[in-house]
N, CA, C and O of each residue as an XYZ file, in Angstrom:
260
protein
N      26.953    -90.999     10.809
C      26.724    -89.796      9.773
C      25.315    -89.802      9.400
O      24.675    -90.813      9.111
N      24.882    -88.624      9.426
C      23.262    -88.404      8.860
C      23.125    -87.573      7.745
O      23.982    -86.738      7.455
N      22.137    -87.742      7.125
C      21.856    -86.993      5.789
C      20.127    -87.201      5.600
O      19.353    -87.707      6.413
N      19.905    -86.788      4.621
C      18.417    -86.647      4.135
C      18.127    -87.282      2.588
O      18.813    -86.873      1.652
N      17.285    -88.099      2.414
C      17.090    -88.705      1.245
C      16.655    -87.702      0.137
O      15.630    -87.021      0.170
N      17.732    -87.719     -0.997
C      17.263    -86.621     -1.909
C      16.401    -87.353     -3.125
O      15.404    -86.809     -3.601
N      16.930    -88.755     -3.617
C      16.284    -89.627     -4.621
C      16.139    -90.931     -4.085
O      16.989    -91.331     -3.290
N      15.131    -91.690     -4.424
C      15.178    -93.159     -4.167
C      14.282    -93.783     -5.363
O      13.280    -93.208     -5.789
N      14.694    -94.873     -5.798
C      14.252    -95.614     -6.746
C      13.859    -96.975     -6.143
O      14.740    -97.801     -5.902
N      12.395    -97.265     -5.859
C      12.062    -98.507     -5.284
C      12.359    -99.648     -6.085
O      12.698   -100.693     -5.531
N      12.261    -99.558     -7.468
C      12.770   -100.822     -8.439
C      14.153   -101.521     -8.256
O      14.406   -102.723     -8.334
N      14.982   -100.478     -7.995
C      16.410   -100.750     -8.034
C      16.890   -100.800     -6.387
O      17.871   -101.391     -5.935
N      16.062   -100.135     -5.776
C      16.317    -99.965     -4.200
C      17.519    -99.214     -4.134
O      18.374    -99.660     -3.369
N      17.814    -98.043     -4.839
C      18.958    -97.201     -4.726
C      18.364    -95.879     -4.846
O      17.234    -95.565     -5.220
N      19.503    -95.048     -4.393
C      19.116    -93.452     -4.459
C      20.379    -92.799     -4.019
O      21.472    -93.365     -4.011
N      20.149    -91.532     -3.641
C      21.203    -90.576     -3.116
C      20.744    -89.888     -1.795
O      19.547    -89.907     -1.508
N      21.664    -89.272     -0.971
C      21.311    -88.582      0.046
C      22.183    -87.566     -0.007
O      23.214    -87.554     -0.680
N      21.681    -86.488      0.876
C      22.688    -85.275      0.940
C      22.946    -85.297      2.517
O      22.040    -85.358      3.348
N      24.167    -85.245      2.779
C      24.772    -85.090      4.170
C      24.486    -83.643      4.516
O      24.147    -82.748      3.740
N      24.707    -83.571      5.973
C      24.552    -82.151      6.636
C      25.413    -81.205      5.907
O      24.997    -80.057      5.753
N      26.577    -81.549      5.433
C      27.419    -80.561      4.903
C      27.424    -80.187      3.472
O      28.224    -79.426      2.926
N      26.231    -80.944      2.825
C      25.852    -80.560      1.461
C      26.403    -81.717      0.365
O      26.071    -81.716     -0.820
N      27.264    -82.657      0.952
C      27.724    -83.630     -0.101
C      26.852    -84.611     -0.439
O      26.188    -85.163      0.438
N      26.747    -84.933     -1.675
C      25.766    -85.964     -2.068
C      26.503    -87.394     -2.176
O      27.604    -87.581     -2.694
N      25.813    -88.201     -1.683
C      26.290    -89.644     -1.670
C      25.150    -90.696     -2.343
O      23.940    -90.512     -2.210
N      25.696    -91.749     -3.035
C      24.699    -92.401     -3.663
C      24.884    -93.821     -2.780
O      25.944    -94.144     -2.244
N      23.705    -94.565     -2.737
C      23.562    -95.912     -2.165
C      23.108    -96.903     -3.050
O      22.283    -96.654     -3.929
N      23.608    -98.031     -2.863
C      22.973    -99.101     -3.957
C      21.823   -100.088     -3.192
O      21.506    -99.906     -2.016
N      21.309   -101.043     -3.948
C      20.350   -101.725     -3.353
C      20.749   -102.582     -2.290
O      19.883   -102.807     -1.444
N      22.136   -103.238     -2.106
C      22.449   -104.081     -1.113
C      22.495   -103.153      0.272
O      22.152   -103.674      1.333
N      22.915   -101.806      0.231
C      23.063   -101.017      1.410
C      21.614   -100.772      1.819
O      21.421   -100.910      3.027
N      20.642   -100.468      1.146
C      19.153   -100.416      1.333
C      18.665   -101.705      1.981
O      18.100   -101.700      3.074
N      18.888   -102.762      1.306
C      18.452   -104.089      1.898
C      18.867   -104.275      3.152
O      18.007   -104.729      3.907
N      20.113   -104.026      3.692
C      20.675   -104.251      4.951
C      19.846   -103.226      6.027
O      19.869   -103.457      7.236
N      19.182   -102.181      5.508
C      18.401   -101.429      6.403
C      17.187   -102.053      7.191
O      16.753   -101.617      8.257
N      16.673   -103.229      6.441
C      15.605   -103.704      7.176
C      14.094   -102.801      6.636
O      12.949   -103.156      6.918
N      14.417   -101.749      5.924
C      13.335   -100.868      5.729
C      12.451   -101.395      4.354
O      12.968   -102.189      3.568
N      11.260   -100.942      4.178
C      10.642   -101.294      2.940
C      10.779   -100.134      1.913
O      10.962   -100.364      0.718
N      10.679    -98.828      2.446
C      10.789    -97.842      1.209
C      11.460    -96.479      2.125
O      11.542    -96.420      3.352
N      11.808    -95.649      1.337
C      12.491    -94.416      1.777
C      11.504    -93.217      1.342
O      10.896    -93.368      0.283
N      11.331    -92.202      1.980
C      10.562    -91.081      1.532
C      11.637    -89.882      1.132
O      12.684    -89.779      1.772
N      11.369    -89.111      0.195
C      12.186    -88.095     -0.294
C      12.115    -87.121      1.022
O      11.064    -86.983      1.649
N      13.270    -86.493      1.363
C      13.450    -85.746      2.575
C      13.543    -86.456      3.854
O      13.793    -85.787      4.857
N      13.374    -87.741      3.953
C      13.398    -88.372      5.283
C      14.909    -88.665      5.633
O      15.762    -89.091      4.854
N      15.060    -88.354      6.941
C      16.217    -88.440      7.686
C      16.665    -89.757      7.904
O      15.929    -90.657      8.307
N      18.172    -89.915      7.575
C      18.427    -91.296      7.856
C      19.829    -91.102      8.325
O      20.391    -90.019      8.162
N      20.519    -92.299      9.008
C      21.764    -92.347      9.379
C      22.431    -93.392      8.444
O      21.797    -94.336      7.971
N      23.602    -93.192      8.232
C      24.252    -94.284      7.320
C      25.743    -94.649      7.787
O      26.532    -93.876      8.330
N      25.942    -95.911      7.477
C      27.255    -96.435      7.964
C      28.147    -96.415      6.694
O      27.566    -96.749      5.661
N      29.342    -96.112      6.601
C      30.283    -96.329      5.391
C      31.202    -97.489      5.725
O      31.367    -98.035      6.815
N      31.739    -97.735      4.610
C      32.887    -98.886      4.631
C      34.335    -98.051      4.037
O      34.425    -96.840      3.835
N      35.218    -98.910      3.870
C      36.434    -98.417      3.224
C      36.103    -97.648      1.841
O      35.402    -98.175      0.977
N      36.628    -96.444      1.712
C      36.364    -95.684      0.571
C      35.245    -94.634      0.571
O      35.039    -93.853     -0.358
N      34.441    -94.711      1.881
C      33.378    -94.008      1.904
C      32.103    -94.403      1.427
O      31.092    -93.714      1.569
N      32.150    -95.766      0.730
C      30.832    -96.100      0.170
C      29.875    -96.497      1.267
O      30.260    -97.071      2.286
N      28.540    -96.156      1.020
C      27.392    -96.474      2.025
C      27.299    -97.759      2.041
O      27.210    -98.385      0.985
N      27.303    -98.432      3.369
C      27.108   -100.073      3.599
C      25.717   -100.319      4.223
O      25.283   -101.467      4.136
N      25.012    -99.443      4.804
C      23.961    -99.463      5.462
C      23.184    -98.259      5.814
O      23.787    -97.265      6.216
N      21.726    -98.258      5.683
C      21.012    -97.105      6.007
C      20.169    -97.508      7.181
O      19.671    -98.618      7.364
N      20.077    -96.435      7.961
C      18.863    -96.795      9.151
C      18.305    -95.467      9.593
O      18.809    -94.371      9.349
N      17.131    -95.713     10.317
C      16.486    -94.349     10.787
C      17.260    -93.991     12.184
O      17.533    -94.792     13.078
N      17.519    -92.725     12.155
C      18.168    -92.229     13.379
C      17.491    -92.576     14.666
O      16.354    -92.139     14.841
N      18.053    -93.307     15.583
C      17.569    -93.555     16.950
C      16.740    -94.817     16.935
O      16.120    -95.128     17.953
N      16.684    -95.632     15.751
C      15.866    -96.911     15.707
C      16.749    -98.045     15.408
O      16.561    -99.139     15.938
N      17.749    -97.819     14.541
C      18.508    -98.889     14.018
C      19.725    -98.530     13.656
O      20.498    -99.362     13.182
């Protein structure tokens, strides 16, 4: 599943993204930590993995991770 970063707080390492269908999903610090990234930019395209219940478990750059 892919989307675009809508908000990102470097302090808490959490934020929200907009999926291609317009749905907004929140992610927490641990999901960002699993990405191996240092920061995210607003509008950046990302791929996400979700667990049971639809919670984001990992963020990645499409085609890289």
